[in-house]
Each structure stands twice: as structure tokens, then as C-alpha cells.
C-alpha positions as CSV (number, residue, x, y, z in Angstrom):
1,X,-73.2,80.4,68.2
2,X,-74.6,78.7,71.3
3,X,-71.7,79.6,73.6
4,X,-70.7,82.6,75.7
5,X,-67.2,84.1,75.9
6,X,-65.2,84.5,79.1
7,X,-63.8,88.0,79.2
8,X,-60.6,88.2,77.1
9,X,-58.0,90.6,75.9
10,X,-55.6,90.5,73.0
11,X,-52.2,92.0,72.1
12,X,-50.1,92.0,68.9
13,X,-46.9,90.0,69.3
14,X,-45.3,90.3,65.9
15,X,-46.4,91.4,62.4
16,X,-48.6,88.4,62.0
17,X,-49.8,87.0,65.3
18,X,-51.8,88.1,68.3
19,X,-51.9,86.8,71.8
20,X,-55.4,86.2,73.1
21,X,-55.8,85.6,76.8
22,X,-58.6,85.5,79.3
23,X,-59.1,86.3,83.0
24,X,-58.0,82.8,84.2
25,X,-54.7,82.9,82.2
26,X,-55.8,80.6,79.3
27,X,-54.2,81.7,76.1
28,X,-53.5,81.0,72.4
29,X,-51.9,82.8,69.5
30,X,-53.7,83.5,66.2
31,X,-53.6,85.6,63.1
32,X,-55.7,88.8,62.6
33,X,-58.3,87.1,60.5
34,X,-59.0,84.6,63.3
35,X,-59.1,87.3,65.9
36,X,-61.6,89.2,63.7
37,X,-63.9,86.2,63.7
38,X,-63.7,86.0,67.5
39,X,-64.4,89.7,68.0
40,X,-67.4,89.6,65.6
41,X,-68.6,86.2,66.9
42,X,-68.5,84.7,63.5
43,X,-66.7,81.5,64.3
44,X,-67.0,78.2,62.5
45,X,-67.2,74.7,64.1
46,X,-63.5,74.1,64.1
47,X,-62.7,77.4,65.8
48,X,-65.6,76.9,68.3
49,X,-64.1,73.5,69.2
50,X,-60.7,75.0,69.6
51,X,-62.0,77.8,71.8
52,X,-63.8,75.3,74.0
53,X,-60.7,73.3,74.3
54,X,-58.7,76.3,75.3
55,X,-61.1,77.5,77.9
56,X,-62.6,80.5,76.2
57,X,-66.3,79.5,76.0
58,X,-69.1,78.3,78.2
59,X,-72.8,77.6,77.8
60,X,-74.1,78.6,81.2
61,X,-72.9,79.4,84.7
62,X,-72.0,76.2,86.6
63,X,-71.3,74.0,83.6
64,X,-67.9,72.2,83.3
65,X,-66.2,75.0,81.3
66,X,-67.4,77.6,83.8
67,X,-66.1,75.7,86.8
68,X,-62.8,74.9,85.1
69,X,-62.3,78.6,84.4
70,X,-63.2,79.5,87.9
71,X,-60.8,76.9,89.3
72,X,-57.9,78.3,87.4
73,X,-58.8,81.8,88.3
74,X,-59.0,81.0,92.0
75,X,-55.7,79.1,91.8
76,X,-53.9,82.1,90.3
77,X,-55.3,84.5,92.9
78,X,-55.3,82.3,96.1
79,X,-52.9,83.3,98.8
80,X,-52.0,81.4,102.0
81,X,-54.0,82.0,105.1
82,X,-51.0,81.9,107.5
83,X,-47.7,83.9,107.6
84,X,-45.2,81.4,106.3
85,X,-42.2,83.6,105.4
86,X,-40.3,86.0,107.6
87,X,-37.4,88.1,106.5
88,X,-35.7,89.3,109.7
89,X,-33.0,91.8,110.3
90,X,-31.1,90.9,113.5
91,X,-28.7,93.7,112.9
92,X,-28.3,96.7,110.6
93,X,-24.5,96.7,111.2
94,X,-22.2,95.6,108.3
95,X,-18.5,95.1,107.8
96,X,-18.4,96.3,104.2
97,X,-19.9,99.3,102.4
98,X,-21.4,98.5,98.9
99,X,-22.0,101.6,96.8
100,X,-25.6,100.6,96.1
101,X,-26.6,99.5,99.6
102,X,-30.3,100.2,99.7
103,X,-31.1,100.3,103.4
104,X,-28.1,102.4,104.6
105,X,-26.2,99.9,106.7
106,X,-24.3,101.2,109.7
107,X,-20.7,100.5,110.7
108,X,-20.1,97.3,112.5
109,X,-19.0,99.1,115.6
110,X,-22.1,101.2,115.9
111,X,-24.4,100.4,118.9
112,X,-28.2,100.4,119.0
113,X,-29.0,98.6,115.7
114,X,-29.3,95.0,116.9
115,X,-32.1,92.9,118.2
116,X,-32.0,92.4,122.0
117,X,-33.6,89.7,124.0
118,X,-36.9,91.5,124.3
119,X,-37.1,91.9,120.5
120,X,-36.3,88.2,120.1
121,X,-38.9,87.2,122.6
122,X,-41.6,89.3,120.9
123,X,-40.6,87.8,117.5
124,X,-41.2,84.3,118.8
125,X,-44.6,85.3,120.2
126,X,-45.5,86.9,116.9
127,X,-44.6,83.8,114.9
128,X,-46.5,81.6,117.4
129,X,-49.6,83.8,116.9
130,X,-49.6,84.2,113.1
131,X,-48.0,81.1,111.7
132,X,-48.5,77.4,111.5
133,X,-45.7,74.9,111.9
134,X,-44.4,75.4,108.3
135,X,-42.3,78.5,108.0
136,X,-39.2,79.9,106.2
137,X,-37.0,82.5,107.9
138,X,-34.5,84.5,106.0
139,X,-31.8,86.4,107.9
140,X,-31.0,89.7,106.3
141,X,-29.1,92.8,107.3
142,X,-26.8,94.6,107.6
143,X,-24.6,91.5,107.8
144,X,-26.5,88.9,109.9
145,X,-23.4,86.8,110.6
146,X,-22.3,89.6,113.0
147,X,-25.0,88.2,115.2
148,X,-24.6,84.5,114.8
149,X,-25.9,84.1,118.4
150,X,-29.3,85.4,117.3
151,X,-29.3,83.1,114.3
152,X,-28.6,80.2,116.6
153,X,-31.4,81.2,119.1
154,X,-34.0,81.5,116.3
155,X,-33.1,78.0,114.9
156,X,-33.0,76.5,118.4
157,X,-36.4,78.0,119.2
158,X,-37.9,76.5,115.9
159,X,-36.4,73.1,116.7
160,X,-37.6,73.2,120.3
161,X,-41.2,74.1,119.2
162,X,-41.2,71.5,116.4
163,X,-41.5,73.9,113.5
164,X,-40.9,72.4,110.0
165,X,-38.6,75.3,109.1
166,X,-36.3,76.4,106.4
167,X,-33.6,79.0,107.0
168,X,-31.8,81.2,104.5
169,X,-28.9,83.4,105.5
170,X,-28.0,86.3,103.3
171,X,-24.3,86.9,103.9
172,X,-21.2,88.5,102.4
173,X,-19.3,85.3,103.4
174,X,-16.6,87.2,105.3
175,X,-17.4,85.6,108.7
176,X,-17.1,81.9,108.5
177,X,-15.9,80.6,111.9
178,X,-16.6,77.3,113.7
179,X,-19.8,78.6,115.3
180,X,-21.3,79.7,112.0
181,X,-20.2,76.6,110.3
182,X,-22.1,74.5,112.7
183,X,-25.2,76.3,111.4
184,X,-24.2,76.0,107.8
185,X,-23.9,72.2,108.1
186,X,-27.6,71.8,108.9
187,X,-29.7,70.4,106.0
188,X,-32.4,73.0,106.5
189,X,-30.0,76.0,106.2
190,X,-29.0,77.6,102.9
191,X,-26.8,80.6,102.1
192,X,-27.4,83.5,99.7
193,X,-24.6,85.8,98.7
194,X,-23.8,88.5,96.2
195,X,-21.3,88.0,93.4
196,X,-21.2,90.9,91.0
197,X,-18.6,89.3,88.8
198,X,-14.9,88.7,88.7
199,X,-12.4,89.4,91.5
200,X,-11.9,92.9,90.2
201,X,-15.6,93.7,90.0
202,X,-16.3,92.2,93.4
203,X,-13.5,94.3,94.9
204,X,-14.6,97.5,93.2
205,X,-18.4,97.2,93.8
206,X,-18.5,95.2,97.1
207,X,-15.5,94.8,99.3
208,X,-13.4,97.8,98.4
209,X,-10.4,95.7,99.5
210,X,-8.0,93.2,98.0
211,X,-7.9,91.2,101.1
212,X,-11.6,91.1,101.6
213,X,-12.2,90.1,98.0
214,X,-9.7,87.3,98.3
215,X,-11.3,86.2,101.5
216,X,-14.8,86.2,99.9
217,X,-13.8,83.9,97.0
218,X,-11.8,81.7,99.3
219,X,-14.9,81.2,101.6
220,X,-17.2,80.7,98.6
221,X,-15.0,78.0,97.3
222,X,-14.7,76.4,100.7
223,X,-18.5,76.3,101.2
224,X,-19.3,75.1,97.7
225,X,-16.6,72.4,97.8
226,X,-17.5,71.1,101.3
227,X,-21.3,71.3,101.2
228,X,-22.0,71.4,97.5
229,X,-23.3,74.2,95.3
230,X,-26.9,73.4,96.4
231,X,-26.0,74.9,99.7
232,X,-25.3,78.4,98.3
233,X,-26.9,80.7,95.8
234,X,-25.6,84.0,94.4
235,X,-26.9,87.0,92.5
236,X,-25.2,90.0,90.8
237,X,-26.1,93.6,90.6
238,X,-25.2,95.5,87.4
239,X,-24.6,99.2,86.9
240,X,-21.8,98.6,84.3
241,X,-23.8,96.8,81.6
242,X,-20.7,95.9,79.7
243,X,-20.1,93.4,82.4
244,X,-23.3,91.4,81.9
245,X,-21.9,88.8,79.5
246,X,-18.5,88.4,81.2
247,X,-20.4,87.8,84.5
248,X,-22.6,85.1,82.9
249,X,-19.3,83.4,81.9
250,X,-17.9,83.9,85.4
251,X,-21.0,82.3,87.1
252,X,-20.6,79.4,84.7
253,X,-17.0,79.0,85.7
254,X,-18.0,78.9,89.4
255,X,-20.4,76.1,88.6
256,X,-23.5,78.1,89.4
257,X,-26.6,77.0,87.5
258,X,-28.9,80.0,88.0
259,X,-28.3,83.7,87.5
260,X,-30.7,86.6,88.2
261,X,-29.9,89.4,85.8
262,X,-30.9,92.7,87.4
263,X,-29.7,96.3,87.2
264,X,-29.0,98.4,90.3
265,X,-32.4,99.3,91.7
266,X,-33.8,102.8,92.2
267,X,-34.6,102.0,95.8
268,X,-33.6,103.2,99.2
269,X,-30.2,104.9,99.6
270,X,-28.9,103.4,96.4
271,X,-30.9,106.0,94.4
272,X,-28.7,108.8,95.8
273,X,-25.5,107.2,94.6
274,X,-26.9,105.8,91.4
275,X,-29.6,108.3,90.3
276,X,-29.3,107.2,86.7
277,X,-30.9,103.9,87.7
278,X,-34.3,105.7,87.6
279,X,-34.4,105.8,83.8
280,X,-32.6,102.7,82.6
281,X,-35.7,100.7,81.6
282,X,-35.3,100.8,77.8
283,X,-31.5,100.4,77.9
284,X,-31.6,97.5,80.4
285,X,-34.3,95.8,78.3
286,X,-32.1,95.6,75.3
287,X,-29.1,94.4,77.4
288,X,-31.3,91.8,79.1
289,X,-32.7,90.3,75.9
290,X,-29.2,90.1,74.4
291,X,-28.0,88.4,77.6
292,X,-30.9,85.9,77.4
293,X,-29.9,85.2,73.8
294,X,-26.4,84.5,75.0
295,X,-27.4,82.1,77.7
296,X,-29.8,80.3,75.4
297,X,-27.2,79.8,72.7
298,X,-24.7,78.6,75.3
299,X,-27.2,76.1,76.6
300,X,-28.1,74.9,73.1
301,X,-24.5,74.1,72.5
302,X,-24.1,72.1,75.7
303,X,-25.1,68.6,76.7
304,X,-25.3,69.3,80.4
305,X,-24.7,72.0,83.1
306,X,-27.4,74.2,81.7
307,X,-27.9,77.7,83.2
308,X,-31.3,79.2,84.1
309,X,-32.1,82.9,84.3
310,X,-34.3,83.6,87.4
311,X,-36.5,86.4,85.9
312,X,-37.3,84.4,82.7
313,X,-38.0,81.4,84.9
314,X,-40.4,83.3,87.1
315,X,-42.3,85.0,84.2
316,X,-42.6,81.8,82.3
317,X,-44.0,79.9,85.2
318,X,-46.6,82.6,85.8
319,X,-47.9,81.9,82.3
320,X,-47.9,78.2,82.3
321,X,-48.3,77.2,85.9
322,X,-51.4,78.7,87.7
323,X,-50.6,78.9,91.4
324,X,-46.9,79.9,90.9
325,X,-47.2,82.8,93.3
326,X,-44.0,82.6,95.2
327,X,-42.3,85.7,93.6
328,X,-44.2,88.6,95.2
329,X,-43.5,91.1,92.5
330,X,-45.8,89.2,90.1
331,X,-48.5,88.2,92.4
332,X,-52.0,89.5,92.0
333,X,-53.4,90.3,94.5
334,X,-50.2,91.0,96.4
335,X,-51.7,91.7,99.8
336,X,-49.6,92.5,102.8
337,X,-49.9,90.5,106.1
338,X,-51.2,87.4,104.2
339,X,-48.1,85.2,104.1
340,X,-44.9,87.2,104.7
341,X,-43.4,90.0,106.8
342,X,-40.2,91.9,107.0
343,X,-39.1,92.4,110.6
344,X,-36.6,95.2,110.8
345,X,-33.7,95.6,113.4
346,X,-36.1,97.6,115.6
347,X,-39.0,95.2,115.4
348,X,-41.0,97.3,112.9
349,X,-43.0,95.3,110.3
350,X,-43.0,95.9,106.6
351,X,-44.8,94.2,103.7
352,X,-41.6,93.9,101.6
353,X,-37.9,94.7,101.7
354,X,-38.4,97.4,99.2
355,X,-41.1,98.9,101.5
356,X,-38.4,98.9,104.3
357,X,-36.0,100.7,102.0
358,X,-38.4,103.4,100.9
359,X,-39.4,104.0,104.5
360,X,-35.9,104.2,105.8
361,X,-35.0,107.1,103.5
362,X,-38.1,109.0,104.8
363,X,-40.0,109.1,101.5
364,X,-43.1,107.5,102.9
365,X,-43.9,105.3,105.9
366,X,-45.0,101.9,104.7
367,X,-44.6,100.2,108.1
368,X,-47.6,98.0,109.1
369,X,-47.1,97.9,112.8
370,X,-44.4,96.2,115.0
371,X,-43.9,93.0,116.9
372,X,-44.4,94.7,120.3
373,X,-47.8,96.5,119.8
374,X,-49.2,94.4,116.9
375,X,-50.5,95.2,113.4
376,X,-52.0,98.4,112.1
377,X,-55.2,97.0,110.4
378,X,-56.2,100.4,108.9
379,X,-52.8,100.9,107.2
380,X,-52.8,97.3,106.0
381,X,-56.3,97.8,104.5
382,X,-55.2,101.0,102.7
383,X,-52.0,99.5,101.4
384,X,-53.7,96.3,100.1
385,X,-56.4,98.2,98.2
386,X,-53.6,99.4,95.8
387,X,-52.0,95.9,95.6
388,X,-54.5,94.4,93.2
389,X,-54.4,94.9,89.5
390,X,-58.1,93.9,89.0
391,X,-59.2,97.4,90.1
392,X,-56.6,99.3,88.0
393,X,-58.1,100.9,84.9
394,X,-55.0,100.1,82.8
395,X,-54.3,96.6,84.0
396,X,-57.8,95.2,83.3
397,X,-57.3,95.8,79.6
398,X,-53.9,94.1,79.4
399,X,-53.4,90.6,78.0
400,X,-50.7,89.9,80.6
401,X,-52.9,90.9,83.6
402,X,-53.4,87.2,84.6
403,X,-49.7,86.7,84.8
404,X,-48.4,90.0,86.0
405,X,-48.5,91.9,89.3
406,X,-48.5,95.4,90.6
407,X,-45.7,97.3,92.4
408,X,-46.8,100.4,94.2
409,X,-43.6,100.6,96.1
410,X,-41.5,101.0,92.9
411,X,-44.0,103.6,91.6
412,X,-43.6,105.6,94.9
413,X,-39.8,105.3,94.7
414,X,-39.5,106.5,91.1
415,X,-42.5,108.8,90.7
416,X,-43.6,109.8,94.2
417,X,-47.1,108.7,93.3
418,X,-49.1,105.5,92.6
419,X,-51.7,106.9,90.1
420,X,-49.4,107.3,87.1
421,X,-50.8,105.4,84.2
422,X,-49.2,101.9,84.5
423,X,-47.9,101.9,80.9
424,X,-45.7,104.9,81.9
425,X,-44.1,103.0,84.8
426,X,-40.8,101.1,84.9
427,X,-42.6,98.0,86.4
428,X,-45.1,97.8,83.6
429,X,-42.7,98.5,80.7
430,X,-40.2,96.0,82.1
431,X,-42.8,93.2,82.3
432,X,-44.5,94.0,79.0
433,X,-41.1,93.5,77.4
434,X,-40.4,90.3,79.2
435,X,-43.8,88.8,78.4
436,X,-43.6,90.0,74.8
437,X,-40.2,88.3,74.5
438,X,-41.5,85.0,75.9
439,X,-44.3,84.8,73.4
440,X,-42.1,85.9,70.6
441,X,-39.7,83.1,71.4
442,X,-42.5,80.6,71.4
443,X,-43.6,81.8,68.0
444,X,-40.1,81.7,66.6
445,X,-40.1,77.9,67.0
446,X,-36.3,78.1,67.0
447,X,-34.8,75.0,68.6
448,X,-32.6,77.1,71.0
449,X,-35.6,79.0,72.2
450,X,-37.8,75.8,72.6
451,X,-35.0,74.0,74.5
452,X,-34.6,76.8,77.0
453,X,-38.3,77.4,77.5
454,X,-38.7,73.7,78.1
455,X,-35.7,73.6,80.4
456,X,-36.9,76.5,82.5
457,X,-40.4,75.1,82.8
458,X,-39.6,71.5,83.5
459,X,-35.9,71.3,84.5
460,X,-35.3,69.0,81.5
461,X,-33.7,70.8,78.5
462,X,-35.3,69.4,75.4
463,X,-36.4,70.6,72.0
464,X,-39.7,68.8,72.5
465,X,-41.9,71.5,74.2
466,X,-44.1,70.7,77.2
467,X,-47.1,72.4,75.5
468,X,-48.9,71.9,72.2
469,X,-51.6,73.4,70.0
470,X,-51.2,76.9,71.3
471,X,-51.1,78.5,67.8
472,X,-54.3,78.5,65.8
473,X,-53.6,78.6,62.1
């Protein structure tokens, strides 16, 4: 053999096939006898040609195969140089009380939990210093529509200073008045809301009120009919797993094309009201896979109006599309202060919303400074060192390491430590299952699986896959 291997790992997918992947995310599936030949470097001409084609071999540093591998590796790990995404909390006040609120909202009549003019001014200065002209700002809460005036000022400032901006407003849709609708009507504004299921579920889990539940669905219908469903997205939270399939049907009845299947999270104050959420990994995994089967079969029986599942979409793109780094949970490295910040109601900066939650309950302070005094470079450096899987003794041996991420915040929330072997953590077990499921579906070659894999990858649901020659027989 005249070639060298790039570092690779392998994992058994079913009783017959193994996944082989390397550091840049190149992969193929093969049987044990082929894997044995690779391990013992006893490959024939056909296998050598295949491994070259798949990006597993090179002759010397700097040759075409070396540079191609390096390009893919850099593309997977490269992060933006400017802060392009801000999640801001103009108020912590809220007008409903969800049982699994993670950041402990305060009552809408409480004082002292809103941005003032000084906070707003320092936010503008912070954005001017750390961002270029392309930004996205997401308004969180609390309920941000309780301070429509702040939303307007932020948008007006971006317009005045010629930012190419997108705005997302996460709202419970209970406050749609003329002032807010003037904002909604803008092409660069989108809404996000929570729909846990039917009217009864929404009332029990969210609004706690018949009138508020009716008002919510009236406003959702109004916005979607007037501005189109592209204007608004929704996501559910499950703690009654019997409602997963009915909620999928309910989303379909509303005309929604995407659903994010997720259980109640063991984060922030929600962990006090739902302590069972700490140990639902295995149970939720079974429910999730059955729900995917249900969505896939429904899509296979349709001719249009297909539904996508956000988590499956994200994991799939991580495998097939180097550079799909938008979902921070699966980024590696996932460094703070590189391209996004959470700005809390008091101007304190966090690397993620989950970090804000874990800090608010007093478990550990993961703040990274504030918009008044600036960034804490020492804390950022300490935090970032634990946000890269390439230095983790478990992750470096995993076949999914090129596609996966690392979640120290979830580890802290669940286990009060970050040095637990990754295989014992919820994050690792959850993503192992999801990646295993993807490759199992690829191997199955069932038309309903291929149609949905193709549709999630390309947006075109077809039984002709957008990939070929990934199984070596």
C-alpha cells in the first residue's frame, strides 16, 4: 500500500454494517470483513480506489487529497469572526405562568425587570463595537411584547444605521395591537411562538385560562391568515408523551410544515417543577423514534404539504453539509463570544439561553461580562476550553465526533460537573441515538426513509437520494 490513512473511527450500526468516519466528516458503511482489511492495511486495488474517492487516503502532506481533507475539516470547525446573533431580553415580565418556565419570569406588574434607556444605549454601543452590518436580533423574555416600545427602538436604530438585519420575536401572541402589528408587517420580522398541542393542552400547560387559550389561537389564525405561515413558527414542549402523535396531527391541521420534538428540559427553574425530566433520555428516545416513523409514513403517503422534524433536519445536515454550524448545540468548537450573545434584562451577557437559566437559579455563574463594563476575557477563555470535543478523551474516539458537539451547560445542570464520561451524559446518549437512527435509516433503503432523508436534506421529497456509493459491499 502506497497511501497513508487519515485518522478514522468506526462504529457498529446493525448486525452486519459498520460506519467508518474520519476527522473531516467523510464516511462510508461497510461489512466487518472490509473493516478488517482496512484495520490491518490489507486492501486490494478496488478498496484502495474507493477509499481514495471517499477521502480516507493521501500520499503526502500537501497533495490534493490532503488539502481536500483539510478544507472540509476547516469548513466544519470555522466560526464567524464577528458577533452576528443577539438574543435580547428587554423584559423578564410575563403575562402567563407556564409550568416549565426555565428562567423564572416575574409578574407583568413587577418593577425593575425591564431595559431602561441607559441599557438600550449601551446595547447599541456594544453591537456597533462587535458586529458588522449583518445581524440577527431575537427578542426573548419574559414576554417581549410587553415592551413593544423597546422592540421599535431597536429596529429603528438598525434601520437608521443601515444594518442588514433580521428580527425574531418570541411571543405568546396575547398582545397583538396596532403598534405591534406595524412591526409584524415588516418583511424582516418573524414571530416564534409555543404551541404545545390542542386547545386543552395549550390551556393546561401554557395559559391556565379558557379566555387566554381562545385568544391565543384567534391571534395565531389571524397572523397566519393575514401574513402567511412563513411569518410565524411554532414549537411544542412535551412532558405528557402520550400527546406527541396527536400534537403532530394538530400541527399538520394548522398548516405548519416543521415541528421540533423535544421533552421538557432539565434547565433553570423548570427542573424544580419537573424533576423527572432529568432521567427521561431512554424513554424519550423511544418516543422520538416512533414519532419520526409516524411523520415519515405520513409524508410517504402524501403528494405535498410534507412535514419536517427540526432535530432530524439538524443532525442530518451536520453529516452531509460541512459548514452547517447554525445550531449551537452541535457545533464543535462551540466557543462563546465568537458569533452570538444573550443579553439579559439587566445587561448581563451569557453564551447561551441555557447558560442564562443555569445562572439564574444560582447553580453556577456562567455570565461573561455585561454591556456596561465589557467582556470578561478570563472567564470566556476558561469557558471555551471546555467547549471543544477535540480535547475530550471520550469524544476523540467517537465516529460521530465530526458531526456532534459538546454541551457543558447541560452537564452542569444535570450532574453538577463537566468531567463525567460523556457516554454517561444525556447529551451524548441522545445524540448517539439520533445519529445511529439516521445511519440505520440509510441502510434500510426503505422508500419512506429515503424520501424523508432526501426531503430534509434538499427540501424536495423524492425516493431518489441526493447521495450515492456510500455503502461498500
